[in-house]
N, C-alpha and C positions, 0 to 999 in steps of 0.2 A: 511147540507146534503139534507134536503127535498127541499130547494130552488134550489140547484144545480140539483137535479133530475128533478124537474119540468121544469127548463129552458132547460136542455139537451134533455128531452123527449117530449116537446110540439110538437104536430103533425102538426102544421101549417107551411107553407113556410114563411120564413122571407122576408118581402119586405123592411121594414125600421129598423127592430130590436127592435122597441119600445115595442111591446107586450112582447117579451121574456125578455127584460131588465126591463120591468114594472111589472114582477111578484115579489111579496113581501111576506115575512113571518114575523109575529110578535108573540111572546110568552109572556104571562103575567099571573099573578096570580090574582084571584078574590076570596079571602077568602080561602076556602078549595080546590078550583079548579084551575087547570092550563089550560089556554086556548091558543090554537094555531090558528091563522088566516092565511090562505094562500089565496092571492087575487091578482087581476089585478089592476094596477093603470091607465091603458089606458081606455078611455071611451068606447071602443068597446070590452073590455075584456069579458063582459057578453055574447056578441054574439058569440065569439069564443067558449064559453062553451056550448051554446045551439043550434047553427045552425046545420042543417043536423043531427038531433037526437044525438047531442053530438060528432059528428065525430072528432071535433077539440078540445074537452075538455081535460084539463090537471089537473084541480083542484081536481076533485073527483078521477080520477085514481091515482093521487099522494097520496091523503089521504088514499085510500084503500091499496096502496102499503106499506105505512109506519105505519098505525094504529096498527098492532100487535106489532111492535117493540116499538112504543111510549108507548103503554099501559104496555108492559112488563117492560120497563125501569122505568116507573112511579110507578110500583108496583100495577097497577090496573088490571082489567080483562075486557074482552070483552064479552058481553052477547048478545044473539039473542033477537029479538022482543018478543019472548015467555018467556024470562027471563032465558034461559038455557045458561050455560057457553059454549063458543065456543072454 
């Protein structure tokens, strides 16, 4: 669901389709933690995220969209930098 959202909502114009097709998600466990990586496989993916003050970014907007649902499903909680529950 997260990968489909990122691919469907990436704000750049597809010229080759490589960047959109090159978005990947991996989920794995590391002890008590579950880790989700959402990343680009194309070498210019980083530039899509940072050029023009993030105008073409999709990684962080996708994570921000899905973080509350992921934390709720995992039984975790989201806290602010100050340590207060959000």
